Each structure stands twice: as C-alpha cells, then as structure tokens.
N, CA, C and O of each residue as an XYZ file, in Angstrom:
852
protein
N     -28.195    -26.716     13.794
C     -27.668    -26.436     15.137
C     -27.868    -24.965     15.464
O     -27.371    -24.098     14.746
N     -28.579    -24.678     16.525
C     -28.827    -23.298     16.930
C     -27.902    -22.915     18.073
O     -27.959    -23.523     19.141
N     -27.040    -21.905     17.864
C     -26.108    -21.527     18.923
C     -26.820    -20.933     20.132
O     -27.799    -20.205     19.970
N     -26.345    -21.231     21.342
C     -26.907    -20.586     22.523
C     -26.448    -19.145     22.631
O     -25.620    -18.696     21.838
N     -26.967    -18.425     23.588
C     -26.543    -17.046     23.820
C     -25.056    -17.011     24.145
O     -24.524    -17.917     24.786
N     -24.376    -15.918     23.679
C     -22.956    -15.709     23.894
C     -22.120    -16.836     23.285
O     -21.016    -17.130     23.742
N     -22.674    -17.454     22.249
C     -21.987    -18.564     21.594
C     -20.725    -18.071     20.905
O     -20.779    -17.109     20.139
N     -19.585    -18.717     21.165
C     -18.304    -18.352     20.566
C     -17.966    -19.339     19.459
O     -17.974    -20.553     19.664
N     -17.672    -18.805     18.296
C     -17.269    -19.658     17.195
C     -15.892    -20.259     17.463
O     -15.005    -19.607     18.015
N     -15.742    -21.491     17.066
C     -14.460    -22.182     17.061
C     -14.275    -22.735     15.650
O     -15.176    -22.631     14.817
N     -13.129    -23.313     15.387
C     -12.914    -23.900     14.070
C     -13.979    -24.952     13.768
O     -14.452    -25.061     12.637
N     -14.354    -25.728     14.794
C     -15.334    -26.792     14.608
C     -16.735    -26.234     14.344
O     -17.402    -26.644     13.395
N     -17.176    -25.298     15.188
C     -18.534    -24.769     15.006
C     -18.613    -23.854     13.778
O     -19.675    -23.716     13.171
N     -17.489    -23.232     13.418
C     -17.450    -22.456     12.185
C     -17.714    -23.376     10.989
O     -18.460    -23.022     10.077
N     -17.101    -24.544     11.005
C     -17.334    -25.519      9.937
C     -18.791    -25.969      9.925
O     -19.383    -26.148      8.861
N     -19.368    -26.152     11.118
C     -20.778    -26.526     11.199
C     -21.658    -25.431     10.608
O     -22.597    -25.712      9.864
N     -21.350    -24.188     10.943
C     -22.120    -23.074     10.408
C     -22.058    -23.017      8.893
O     -23.068    -22.755      8.239
N     -20.883    -23.261      8.330
C     -20.751    -23.282      6.871
C     -21.603    -24.403      6.286
O     -22.271    -24.216      5.269
N     -21.577    -25.562      6.929
C     -22.392    -26.684      6.454
C     -23.874    -26.307      6.423
O     -24.575    -26.584      5.450
N     -24.334    -25.676      7.492
C     -25.747    -25.292      7.573
C     -26.095    -24.283      6.486
O     -27.089    -24.446      5.778
N     -25.287    -23.252      6.354
C     -25.588    -22.178      5.407
C     -25.511    -22.651      3.956
O     -26.373    -22.310      3.146
N     -24.494    -23.428      3.628
C     -24.341    -23.859      2.239
C     -25.398    -24.886      1.837
O     -25.704    -25.040      0.655
N     -25.951    -25.582      2.823
C     -27.029    -26.530      2.512
C     -28.357    -25.810      2.287
O     -29.265    -26.346      1.650
N     -28.460    -24.588      2.818
C     -29.710    -23.842      2.721
C     -29.695    -22.771      1.640
O     -30.747    -22.412      1.112
N     -28.514    -22.256      1.304
C     -28.416    -21.126      0.380
C     -27.460    -21.472     -0.762
O     -26.249    -21.544     -0.551
N     -27.982    -21.683     -1.956
C     -27.125    -22.041     -3.095
C     -26.077    -20.973     -3.420
O     -24.997    -21.300     -3.913
N     -26.384    -19.706     -3.150
C     -25.430    -18.639     -3.455
C     -24.219    -18.699     -2.525
O     -23.093    -18.453     -2.958
N     -24.443    -19.021     -1.261
C     -23.321    -19.183     -0.338
C     -22.545    -20.459     -0.657
O     -21.321    -20.505     -0.532
N     -23.274    -21.486     -1.068
C     -22.612    -22.725     -1.463
C     -21.699    -22.484     -2.668
O     -20.627    -23.079     -2.774
N     -22.138    -21.601     -3.574
C     -21.341    -21.307     -4.764
C     -20.016    -20.640     -4.403
O     -19.019    -20.824     -5.102
N     -20.001    -19.861     -3.308
C     -18.747    -19.237     -2.862
C     -17.727    -20.308     -2.517
O     -16.575    -20.242     -2.944
N     -18.156    -21.296     -1.742
C     -17.233    -22.363     -1.342
C     -16.810    -23.208     -2.535
O     -15.656    -23.629     -2.617
N     -17.727    -23.457     -3.457
C     -17.370    -24.266     -4.624
C     -16.385    -23.530     -5.523
O     -15.537    -24.154     -6.162
N     -16.497    -22.201     -5.575
C     -15.606    -21.434     -6.439
C     -14.255    -21.139     -5.786
O     -13.208    -21.260     -6.422
N     -14.291    -20.749     -4.505
C     -13.069    -20.275     -3.852
C     -12.569    -21.185     -2.733
O     -11.520    -20.921     -2.145
N     -13.307    -22.252     -2.432
C     -12.960    -23.073     -1.287
C     -13.509    -22.468     -0.009
O     -14.056    -21.366     -0.023
N     -13.368    -23.171      1.070
C     -13.876    -22.682      2.355
C     -12.893    -21.686      2.973
O     -11.680    -21.881      2.896
N     -13.414    -20.623      3.583
C     -12.505    -19.683      4.261
C     -11.913    -20.313      5.512
O     -12.555    -21.126      6.177
N     -10.693    -19.931      5.819
C     -10.065    -20.390      7.060
C     -10.707    -19.654      8.241
O     -11.151    -18.513      8.112
N     -10.743    -20.321      9.373
C     -11.275    -19.674     10.575
C     -10.167    -18.868     11.235
O      -9.123    -19.408     11.601
N     -10.404    -17.574     11.381
C      -9.428    -16.691     12.019
C     -10.143    -15.823     13.037
O     -11.323    -15.507     12.885
N      -9.418    -15.442     14.070
C      -9.974    -14.555     15.089
C      -8.842    -13.777     15.740
O      -7.697    -14.228     15.765
N      -9.172    -12.605     16.264
C      -8.218    -11.795     17.007
C      -8.516    -11.934     18.498
O      -9.668    -12.161     18.867
N      -7.521    -11.807     19.353
C      -7.786    -11.891     20.795
C      -8.632    -10.710     21.254
O      -8.393     -9.579     20.829
N      -9.605    -10.952     22.104
C     -10.407     -9.829     22.606
C      -9.574     -8.919     23.495
O      -8.613     -9.361     24.125
N      -9.944     -7.663     23.540
C      -9.241     -6.735     24.409
C      -8.946     -5.412     23.747
O      -9.392     -5.143     22.631
N      -8.188     -4.586     24.448
C      -7.925     -3.214     24.033
C      -7.233     -3.134     22.681
O      -7.655     -2.363     21.818
N      -6.170     -3.921     22.480
C      -5.388     -3.812     21.251
C      -6.231     -4.110     20.014
O      -6.135     -3.409     19.007
N      -7.051     -5.144     20.096
C      -7.895     -5.494     18.950
C      -8.941     -4.424     18.691
O      -9.204     -4.078     17.539
N      -9.535     -3.903     19.740
C     -10.545     -2.859     19.556
C      -9.918     -1.603     18.964
O     -10.519     -0.956     18.106
N      -8.724     -1.255     19.413
C      -8.019     -0.111     18.837
C      -7.737     -0.359     17.355
O      -7.882      0.547     16.534
N      -7.339     -1.566     17.020
C      -7.054     -1.890     15.622
C      -8.310     -1.728     14.767
O      -8.233     -1.226     13.645
N      -9.454     -2.144     15.280
C     -10.697     -2.007     14.513
C     -11.050     -0.537     14.316
O     -11.559     -0.158     13.261
N     -10.784      0.292     15.320
C     -11.005      1.732     15.167
C     -10.126      2.276     14.039
O     -10.571      3.103     13.243
N      -8.882      1.811     13.975
C      -7.988      2.237     12.901
C      -8.523      1.824     11.529
O      -8.254      2.489     10.529
N      -9.277      0.731     11.484
C      -9.799      0.222     10.211
C     -11.042      0.964      9.732
O     -11.505      0.738      8.614
N     -11.580      1.840     10.561
C     -12.782      2.569     10.165
C     -12.513      3.418      8.922
O     -11.637      4.283      8.928
N     -13.270      3.162      7.868
C     -13.282      3.985      6.649
C     -11.932      4.076      5.942
O     -11.686      5.029      5.202
N     -11.053      3.094      6.163
C      -9.794      3.023      5.408
C      -9.584      1.572      5.002
O     -10.290      0.681      5.473
N      -8.615      1.336      4.131
C      -8.317     -0.030      3.720
C      -7.670     -0.799      4.869
O      -7.034     -0.213      5.745
N      -7.842     -2.112      4.850
C      -7.225     -2.946      5.874
C      -5.703     -2.829      5.828
O      -5.039     -2.874      6.863
N      -5.158     -2.680      4.625
C      -3.708     -2.564      4.489
C      -3.193     -1.294      5.153
O      -2.157     -1.317      5.818
N      -3.902     -0.195      4.981
C      -3.491      1.072      5.598
C      -3.557      0.978      7.118
O      -2.639      1.404      7.819
N      -4.653      0.416      7.616
C      -4.806      0.280      9.062
C      -3.739     -0.641      9.636
O      -3.203     -0.376     10.712
N      -3.430     -1.711      8.932
C      -2.417     -2.655      9.408
C      -1.047     -2.000      9.471
O      -0.276     -2.253     10.397
N      -0.743     -1.157      8.490
C       0.556     -0.474      8.476
C       0.705      0.438      9.689
O       1.766      0.479     10.312
N      -0.359      1.168     10.023
C      -0.322      2.055     11.187
C      -0.206      1.234     12.473
O       0.566      1.576     13.369
N      -0.973      0.157     12.555
C      -0.950     -0.679     13.758
C       0.425     -1.315     13.954
O       0.911     -1.410     15.081
N       1.049     -1.749     12.864
C       2.383     -2.359     12.967
C       3.415     -1.345     13.451
O       4.297     -1.689     14.238
N       3.316     -0.105     12.991
C       4.226      0.936     13.470
C       3.981      1.225     14.944
O       4.920      1.457     15.704
N       2.713      1.209     15.341
C       2.373      1.431     16.745
C       3.003      0.361     17.625
O       3.449      0.651     18.735
N       3.041     -0.876     17.133
C       3.592     -1.985     17.908
C       5.069     -1.794     18.218
O       5.572     -2.342     19.199
N       5.775     -1.015     17.387
C       7.188     -0.740     17.648
C       7.363      0.154     18.870
O       8.364      0.051     19.579
N       6.400      1.024     19.116
C       6.459      1.930     20.259
C       5.859      1.292     21.521
O       6.254      1.614     22.642
N       4.924      0.406     21.322
C       4.274     -0.225     22.469
C       4.090     -1.712     22.176
O       2.988     -2.137     21.827
N       5.163     -2.517     22.312
C       5.067     -3.952     21.996
C       3.983     -4.660     22.807
O       3.305     -5.549     22.293
N       3.820     -4.270     24.063
C       2.754     -4.817     24.898
C       1.659     -3.761     25.016
O       1.492     -3.120     26.054
N       0.922     -3.600     23.925
C      -0.041     -2.510     23.835
C      -1.159     -2.656     24.855
O      -1.848     -3.675     24.901
N      -1.327     -1.631     25.666
C      -2.417     -1.576     26.637
C      -2.794     -0.105     26.801
O      -2.102      0.762     26.268
N      -3.866      0.195     27.519
C      -4.287      1.599     27.634
C      -3.189      2.518     28.150
O      -3.012      3.621     27.633
N      -2.456      2.080     29.157
C      -1.407      2.926     29.721
C      -0.280      3.201     28.748
O       0.164      4.340     28.609
N       0.189      2.148     28.067
C       1.294      2.337     27.125
C       0.870      3.200     25.947
O       1.679      3.955     25.407
N      -0.398      3.093     25.542
C      -0.861      3.944     24.443
C      -0.917      5.401     24.880
O      -0.465      6.281     24.147
N      -1.457      5.666     26.050
C      -1.575      7.044     26.523
C      -0.214      7.686     26.773
O      -0.098      8.911     26.795
N       0.813      6.863     26.960
C       2.166      7.398     27.182
C       2.842      7.868     25.894
O       3.847      8.577     25.950
N       2.305      7.484     24.742
C       2.935      7.866     23.475
C       2.599      9.325     23.160
O       1.441      9.739     23.221
N       3.625     10.081     22.824
C       3.436     11.494     22.512
C       2.503     11.671     21.310
O       2.654     10.959     20.317
N       1.554     12.590     21.374
C       0.626     12.812     20.255
C       1.331     13.097     18.932
O       0.862     12.672     17.876
N       2.443     13.806     18.980
C       3.190     14.085     17.750
C       3.733     12.789     17.139
O       3.771     12.634     15.919
N       4.148     11.869     18.003
C       4.649     10.587     17.514
C       3.514      9.790     16.879
O       3.711      9.133     15.857
N       2.341      9.847     17.473
C       1.195      9.148     16.902
C       0.860      9.691     15.518
O       0.501      8.932     14.617
N       0.979     10.988     15.355
C       0.724     11.572     14.032
C       1.760     11.087     13.021
O       1.425     10.814     11.868
N       3.019     10.980     13.452
C       4.055     10.475     12.547
C       3.813      9.019     12.180
O       4.105      8.592     11.062
N       3.279      8.263     13.127
C       2.962      6.863     12.867
C       1.877      6.750     11.798
O       1.882      5.814     10.998
N       0.949      7.706     11.788
C      -0.128      7.662     10.804
C      -1.515      7.851     11.368
O      -2.504      7.716     10.648
N      -1.601      8.167     12.668
C      -2.901      8.422     13.281
C      -3.422      9.783     12.828
O      -2.727     10.791     12.957
N      -4.637      9.812     12.302
C      -5.279     11.095     12.059
C      -5.647     11.712     13.395
O      -5.667     11.026     14.417
N      -5.937     12.996     13.390
C      -6.333     13.656     14.631
C      -7.584     13.002     15.221
O      -7.700     12.837     16.436
N      -8.520     12.634     14.336
C      -9.758     12.023     14.807
C      -9.517     10.633     15.385
O     -10.035     10.309     16.454
N      -8.731      9.806     14.685
C      -8.456      8.450     15.187
C      -7.676      8.501     16.499
O      -7.890      7.686     17.396
N      -6.776      9.465     16.594
C      -6.021      9.619     17.832
C      -6.965      9.943     18.991
O      -6.826      9.401     20.088
N      -7.925     10.834     18.732
C      -8.893     11.203     19.763
C      -9.734     10.000     20.176
O      -9.930      9.756     21.366
N     -10.226      9.254     19.199
C     -11.068      8.094     19.499
C     -10.308      7.050     20.324
O     -10.843      6.491     21.281
N      -9.058      6.800     19.940
C      -8.278      5.772     20.634
C      -7.902      6.221     22.046
O      -7.819      5.396     22.956
N      -7.677      7.512     22.232
C      -7.390      8.019     23.572
C      -8.627      7.888     24.467
O      -8.521      7.522     25.638
N      -9.789      8.189     23.905
C     -11.028      8.035     24.679
C     -11.215      6.578     25.084
O     -11.585      6.288     26.222
N     -10.960      5.666     24.157
C     -11.068      4.241     24.480
C     -10.088      3.866     25.582
O     -10.465      3.215     26.556
N      -8.833      4.273     25.431
C      -7.818      3.928     26.426
C      -8.194      4.458     27.804
O      -8.059      3.750     28.802
N      -8.663      5.696     27.863
C      -9.068      6.285     29.142
C     -10.277      5.569     29.719
O     -10.369      5.390     30.934
N     -11.213      5.156     28.859
C     -12.411      4.460     29.326
C     -12.067      3.113     29.948
O     -12.670      2.709     30.943
N     -11.091      2.418     29.355
C     -10.677      1.129     29.903
C      -9.864      1.342     31.173
O     -10.042      0.627     32.160
N      -8.968      2.333     31.144
C      -8.090      2.573     32.288
C      -8.861      3.009     33.533
O      -8.530      2.602     34.647
N      -9.888      3.836     33.342
C     -10.632      4.319     34.510
C     -11.793      3.414     34.908
O     -12.550      3.738     35.823
N     -11.933      2.284     34.225
C     -12.958      1.317     34.595
C     -14.338      1.601     34.055
O     -15.308      0.946     34.436
N     -14.431      2.575     33.167
C     -15.731      2.877     32.573
C     -16.264      1.684     31.781
O     -17.469      1.437     31.732
N     -15.338      0.952     31.164
C     -15.713     -0.276     30.462
C     -14.703     -1.354     30.800
O     -13.498     -1.104     30.830
N     -15.202     -2.555     31.054
C     -14.366     -3.710     31.387
C     -14.437     -4.670     30.202
O     -15.437     -5.364     30.021
N     -13.376     -4.707     29.398
C     -13.415     -5.513     28.183
C     -13.391     -7.006     28.479
O     -13.862     -7.800     27.665
N     -12.857     -7.398     29.615
C     -12.883     -8.815     29.989
C     -14.311     -9.232     30.331
O     -14.806    -10.249     29.844
N     -14.963     -8.438     31.169
C     -16.348     -8.743     31.540
C     -17.269     -8.650     30.339
O     -18.270     -9.364     30.259
N     -16.933     -7.771     29.403
C     -17.780     -7.588     28.229
C     -17.925     -8.883     27.439
O     -18.959     -9.136     26.821
N     -16.882     -9.690     27.467
C     -16.923    -10.950     26.741
C     -17.951    -11.928     27.265
O     -18.293    -12.893     26.581
N     -18.449    -11.694     28.470
C     -19.463    -12.582     29.050
C     -20.874    -12.044     28.854
O     -21.843    -12.667     29.288
N     -20.996    -10.890     28.203
C     -22.297    -10.245     28.023
C     -22.991    -10.713     26.752
O     -22.365    -11.288     25.862
N     -24.285    -10.460     26.683
C     -25.044    -10.779     25.474
C     -24.610     -9.853     24.339
O     -23.995     -8.812     24.570
N     -24.933    -10.244     23.132
C     -24.580     -9.426     21.971
C     -25.142     -8.011     22.087
O     -24.440     -7.037     21.816
N     -26.401     -7.901     22.487
C     -27.025     -6.580     22.583
C     -26.339     -5.709     23.632
O     -26.182     -4.504     23.434
N     -25.933     -6.313     24.741
C     -25.242     -5.556     25.777
C     -23.872     -5.097     25.288
O     -23.459     -3.971     25.562
N     -23.172     -5.962     24.569
C     -21.873     -5.584     24.009
C     -22.038     -4.394     23.068
O     -21.265     -3.438     23.127
N     -23.038     -4.456     22.211
C     -23.280     -3.350     21.275
C     -23.537     -2.052     22.026
O     -22.955     -1.015     21.710
N     -24.407     -2.118     23.017
C     -24.778     -0.905     23.742
C     -23.593     -0.306     24.490
O     -23.401      0.910     24.466
N     -22.805     -1.133     25.147
C     -21.689     -0.620     25.952
C     -20.568     -0.076     25.070
O     -19.951      0.936     25.402
N     -20.308     -0.735     23.966
C     -19.267     -0.226     23.076
C     -19.698      1.064     22.396
O     -18.910      2.003     22.285
N     -20.940      1.115     21.944
C     -21.414      2.307     21.225
C     -21.580      3.517     22.144
O     -21.759      4.636     21.665
N     -21.521      3.302     23.445
C     -21.577      4.429     24.383
C     -20.248      5.174     24.439
O     -20.173      6.263     25.007
N     -19.199      4.596     23.854
C     -17.873      5.217     23.853
C     -17.710      6.044     22.582
O     -17.996      5.562     21.485
N     -17.261      7.260     22.722
C     -17.063      8.129     21.572
C     -16.097      7.493     20.573
O     -15.023      7.019     20.942
N     -16.501      7.492     19.304
C     -15.657      6.933     18.266
C     -15.985      5.495     17.913
O     -15.449      4.955     16.945
N     -16.860      4.868     18.690
C     -17.271      3.495     18.405
C     -18.740      3.502     18.007
O     -19.606      3.917     18.778
N     -19.004      3.039     16.796
C     -20.365      2.962     16.287
C     -20.754      1.525     16.009
O     -20.021      0.606     16.375
N     -21.900      1.310     15.365
C     -22.385     -0.048     15.107
C     -21.407     -0.919     14.324
O     -21.269     -2.107     14.615
N     -20.722     -0.335     13.325
C     -19.800     -1.151     12.531
C     -18.670     -1.683     13.409
O     -18.365     -2.875     13.372
N     -18.053     -0.811     14.191
C     -16.943     -1.230     15.056
C     -17.407     -2.276     16.060
O     -16.711     -3.262     16.298
N     -18.578     -2.064     16.647
C     -19.100     -3.012     17.633
C     -19.354     -4.380     17.007
O     -19.019     -5.406     17.600
N     -19.945     -4.400     15.809
C     -20.240     -5.673     15.161
C     -18.962     -6.410     14.762
O     -18.867     -7.626     14.923
N     -17.984     -5.674     14.244
C     -16.725     -6.322     13.851
C     -16.015     -6.884     15.083
O     -15.419     -7.959     15.018
N     -16.075     -6.162     16.207
C     -15.471     -6.683     17.440
C     -16.215     -7.933     17.902
O     -15.592     -8.915     18.307
N     -17.542     -7.898     17.842
C     -18.334     -9.075     18.207
C     -17.932    -10.286     17.371
O     -17.813    -11.399     17.883
N     -17.727    -10.053     16.089
C     -17.464    -11.158     15.170
C     -16.021    -11.636     15.223
O     -15.776    -12.837     15.333
N     -15.062    -10.721     15.148
C     -13.663    -11.129     15.000
C     -12.931    -11.343     16.314
O     -11.936    -12.066     16.350
N     -13.404    -10.726     17.400
C     -12.732    -10.881     18.697
C     -13.543    -11.765     19.647
O     -13.012    -12.709     20.231
N     -14.826    -11.454     19.796
C     -15.669    -12.261     20.687
C     -16.231    -13.484     19.979
O     -16.814    -14.356     20.623
N     -16.066    -13.559     18.672
C     -16.433    -14.739     17.868
C     -17.910    -15.075     17.948
O     -18.273    -16.250     17.986
N     -18.759    -14.077     17.973
C     -20.188    -14.329     18.083
C     -20.755    -14.795     16.742
O     -20.506    -14.188     15.701
N     -21.509    -15.867     16.790
C     -21.963    -16.543     15.576
C     -22.958    -15.722     14.762
O     -23.071    -15.916     13.552
N     -23.677    -14.812     15.403
C     -24.747    -14.106     14.692
C     -24.446    -12.623     14.490
O     -25.345    -11.867     14.122
N     -23.209    -12.188     14.720
C     -22.863    -10.786     14.475
C     -22.987    -10.494     12.980
O     -22.671    -11.341     12.144
N     -23.450     -9.289     12.656
C     -23.699     -8.953     11.251
C     -23.355     -7.489     11.009
O     -24.184     -6.618     11.272
N     -22.142     -7.191     10.511
C     -21.728     -5.803     10.266
C     -22.375     -5.240      8.996
O     -21.721     -5.123      7.960
N     -23.615     -4.906      9.082
C     -24.403     -4.568      7.890
C     -23.895     -3.315      7.175
O     -24.251     -3.090      6.018
N     -23.072     -2.497      7.831
C     -22.557     -1.288      7.194
C     -21.186     -1.494      6.555
O     -20.596     -0.546      6.035
N     -20.685     -2.702      6.588
C     -19.359     -2.974      6.050
C     -19.396     -2.951      4.522
O     -20.194     -3.657      3.905
N     -18.531     -2.137      3.917
C     -18.556     -1.964      2.468
C     -18.257     -3.262      1.730
O     -18.913     -3.567      0.734
N     -17.282     -4.028      2.198
C     -16.949     -5.281      1.529
C     -18.138     -6.244      1.545
O     -18.397     -6.930      0.556
N     -18.852     -6.293      2.656
C     -20.036     -7.147      2.728
C     -21.113     -6.661      1.759
O     -21.754     -7.461      1.079
N     -21.303     -5.351      1.705
C     -22.314     -4.783      0.816
C     -22.004     -5.126     -0.637
O     -22.886     -5.548     -1.384
N     -20.731     -4.939     -1.037
C     -20.329     -5.221     -2.415
C     -20.466     -6.712     -2.715
O     -20.979     -7.087     -3.769
N     -20.014     -7.561     -1.798
C     -20.094     -9.005     -2.005
C     -21.536     -9.467     -2.089
O     -21.876    -10.297     -2.931
N     -22.383     -8.938     -1.225
C     -23.780     -9.359     -1.218
C     -24.482     -8.937     -2.504
O     -25.313     -9.673     -3.036
N     -24.147     -7.761     -2.994
C     -24.723     -7.323     -4.264
C     -24.350     -8.294     -5.385
O     -25.188     -8.648     -6.215
N     -23.091     -8.717     -5.400
C     -22.630     -9.633     -6.442
C     -23.244    -11.013     -6.277
O     -23.776    -11.587     -7.227
N     -23.162    -11.538     -5.058
C     -23.620    -12.907     -4.806
C     -25.114    -13.055     -5.055
O     -25.566    -14.072     -5.581
N     -25.872    -12.040     -4.676
C     -27.331    -12.098     -4.834
C     -27.808    -11.439     -6.130
O     -29.008    -11.330     -6.383
N     -26.841    -11.001     -6.948
C     -27.135    -10.448     -8.271
C     -28.153     -9.295     -8.181
O     -29.174     -9.286     -8.870
N     -27.841     -8.335     -7.316
C     -28.713     -7.185     -7.107
C     -28.316     -6.053     -8.055
O     -27.140     -5.901     -8.386
N     -29.275     -5.278     -8.480
C     -29.000     -4.160     -9.379
C     -28.221     -3.047     -8.676
O     -27.352     -2.412     -9.273
N     -28.540     -2.822     -7.415
C     -27.900     -1.743     -6.663
C     -27.330     -2.293     -5.363
O     -27.731     -3.355     -4.886
N     -26.391     -1.551     -4.808
C     -25.859     -1.937     -3.503
C     -26.967     -1.844     -2.464
O     -27.663     -0.831     -2.391
N     -27.138     -2.879     -1.665
C     -28.217     -2.859     -0.671
C     -27.947     -1.875      0.463
O     -26.822     -1.767      0.951
N     -28.984     -1.164      0.873
C     -28.900     -0.275      2.018
C     -28.951     -1.103      3.300
O     -29.310     -2.280      3.249
N     -28.595     -0.510      4.469
C     -28.560     -1.285      5.716
C     -29.841     -2.069      6.014
O     -29.779     -3.217      6.454
N     -31.003     -1.451      5.774
C     -32.257     -2.164      6.053
C     -32.408     -3.388      5.154
O     -32.863     -4.445      5.590
N     -32.020     -3.224      3.895
C     -32.063     -4.343      2.953
C     -31.039     -5.405      3.341
O     -31.291     -6.600      3.187
N     -29.888     -4.973      3.843
C     -28.877     -5.919      4.307
C     -29.427     -6.796      5.427
O     -29.187     -8.003      5.457
N     -30.159     -6.184      6.340
C     -30.747     -6.941      7.441
C     -31.762     -7.951      6.924
O     -31.806     -9.089      7.392
N     -32.573     -7.537      5.963
C     -33.596     -8.427      5.422
C     -32.964     -9.606      4.675
O     -33.404    -10.747      4.818
N     -31.944     -9.325      3.888
C     -31.278    -10.392      3.129
C     -30.607    -11.406      4.047
O     -30.531    -12.591      3.726
N     -30.123    -10.933      5.188
C     -29.406    -11.817      6.112
C     -30.331    -12.561      7.072
O     -29.891    -13.483      7.758
N     -31.581    -12.179      7.127
C     -32.509    -12.788      8.086
C     -32.557    -14.312      7.978
O     -32.564    -14.981      9.012
N     -32.592    -14.895      6.769
C     -32.643    -16.368      6.686
C     -31.389    -17.052      7.220
O     -31.395    -18.259      7.459
N     -30.319    -16.290      7.408
C     -29.065    -16.891      7.867
C     -28.950    -16.951      9.385
O     -28.007    -17.543      9.910
N     -29.895    -16.346     10.093
C     -29.873    -16.465     11.551
C     -29.928    -17.929     11.946
O     -30.622    -18.699     11.281
N     -29.237    -18.352     12.987
C     -28.362    -17.588     13.888
C     -26.877    -17.680     13.500
O     -25.999    -17.664     14.363
N     -26.615    -17.776     12.197
C     -25.247    -17.930     11.713
C     -24.837    -16.763     10.809
O     -24.051    -16.957      9.882
N     -25.349    -15.568     11.058
C     -25.022    -14.442     10.177
C     -23.535    -14.095     10.214
O     -22.985    -13.616      9.222
N     -22.890    -14.333     11.340
C     -21.450    -14.078     11.417
C     -20.664    -14.993     10.493
O     -19.667    -14.574      9.906
N     -21.098    -16.227     10.359
C     -20.450    -17.159      9.437
C     -20.724    -16.726      8.001
O     -19.839    -16.786      7.147
N     -21.959    -16.289      7.740
C     -22.289    -15.784      6.401
C     -21.421    -14.571      6.054
O     -20.967    -14.425      4.919
N     -21.200    -13.712      7.038
C     -20.347    -12.538      6.806
C     -18.941    -12.965      6.412
O     -18.348    -12.379      5.507
N     -18.408    -13.963      7.070
C     -17.061    -14.433      6.747
C     -17.023    -15.063      5.350
O     -16.031    -14.921      4.635
N     -18.080    -15.747      4.966
C     -18.151    -16.292      3.609
C     -18.168    -15.163      2.579
O     -17.495    -15.247      1.551
N     -18.922    -14.127      2.850
C     -19.005    -13.004      1.923
C     -17.690    -12.229      1.870
O     -17.281    -11.787      0.796
N     -17.027    -12.057      3.004
C     -15.697    -11.438      3.006
C     -14.720    -12.283      2.171
O     -13.891    -11.755      1.430
N     -14.843    -13.587      2.312
C     -13.997    -14.514      1.545
C     -14.232    -14.302      0.049
O     -13.282    -14.243     -0.732
N     -15.481    -14.189     -0.337
C     -15.825    -13.927     -1.737
C     -15.230    -12.605     -2.200
O     -14.663    -12.519     -3.289
N     -15.359    -11.580     -1.372
C     -14.857    -10.254     -1.733
C     -13.335    -10.284     -1.908
O     -12.813     -9.773     -2.899
N     -12.636    -10.874     -0.958
C     -11.169    -10.893     -1.005
C     -10.647    -11.760     -2.146
O      -9.694    -11.380     -2.825
N     -11.255    -12.905     -2.359
C     -10.798    -13.780     -3.445
C     -11.198    -13.232     -4.803
O     -10.457    -13.345     -5.779
N     -12.375    -12.639     -4.849
C     -12.870    -12.128     -6.119
C     -12.189    -10.875     -6.590
O     -12.187    -10.578     -7.785
N     -11.593    -10.112     -5.645
C     -10.918     -8.863     -6.014
C      -9.401     -8.992     -5.972
O      -8.685     -8.030     -6.251
N      -8.906    -10.189     -5.621
C      -7.458    -10.394     -5.546
C      -6.842    -10.346     -6.948
O      -7.454    -10.824     -7.904
N      -5.642     -9.777     -7.083
C      -5.000     -9.725     -8.389
C      -4.649    -11.125     -8.877
O      -4.357    -12.003     -8.065
N      -4.673    -11.346    -10.181
C      -4.369    -12.700    -10.706
C      -2.911    -13.064    -10.470
O      -2.478    -14.155    -10.841
C-alpha cells in the first residue's frame, strides 16, 4: 500500500505499515518478534506540541517532559499569547535555558503575528512543512521531521539526525559504527514510503532495549 501525499497515519494504517515493513525486512520483523508491536501514539498538531519538541532538542525526553509539565501549571491552555505572558525569570525557574526560551518566544511570535499558520501547515506537503518550519529560528531538520511524524502523522517522515534512531539502527543492522546522516538516508531508502513507521519501530527497539529490567 503506497500512501498518497499528506497521508496521515492512523492506528489502522500504522498496522498496515508494520505489516509491509516486517514482511520485507527481517531485521524490523525481529523487533516485533522480540518486543511486540509498538502502540500507535501521536500528539495533537499545533503550538504546544511544537514547543514541546523544541524543548526535547539535545536533552532527554524525561528532562523535556519535566519542563513542559511545569510550564503547563503556568499556562494550562498553552498558546502563543499565554506563553509570551510568562515572565522570563519564571521560565528560567521552570527550566528553560536562555536559548530554548529564545527559540520558543520566536515561535510564539511567529504564530501570533501570522508568519506561520500551523493549522494550514497540516494541509501542506512534507517538503513544504519542512521548509516553512526550518525558516523559523530554533527549528531545524530534526524538529521539523519529529513534528511531521508525531503531530502531523506523516507516514514517510524520517528524523535521520535523531540519536535514538541512529543507535537503534546501528544495533538492528549490526553496523560497526554509528551511521552518519547520509548513511541513514541510504539505509532507510528501501522503507519508503513508510519510513515514519520504520522510525517508530526503531524507537520501540531503543526504548525496550535500554529499559531497566
């Protein structure tokens, strides 16, 4: 089954993607046989999710989640306006670094002034989403790909710079060294147009394989 443009994963099509990939790639099939199938999860598209992904840049998911949860106490209905109303000193106490605070303020201002329309973005092609997000300071390819995959649910998103994916792919494919981004793209090529599903399988391997007994 080949997904059309702007194809959104659902629980049903996610299962189809797993079926396709595991029938074609014994290494991906081994993940499911060892750890079971990953559950289908997604975050709602929009400002709050994109801000959360920015918080996850270059830190552990647990650290980013802790900061985001504290932020929710100050802005239960998180939106650009409510974020910009929070005092910078309070954001630092919550756990925002100076750089993350700057990036999130730029995002909030970009959404508030109409520079980017996150609702309309959901109707755009993957390439357009990447280009428009990466035009915002503080958002690079990794953030754009993770948003495509976890919020917009795009079937072929591939966060090739994600450390967990790199580590999992090295293990699953029994590589001597961690693959560089170009090698990551080459290894994932046979998984088109389901690279986003492959990414979730590899994340599943990473999380289950590194979980404490």
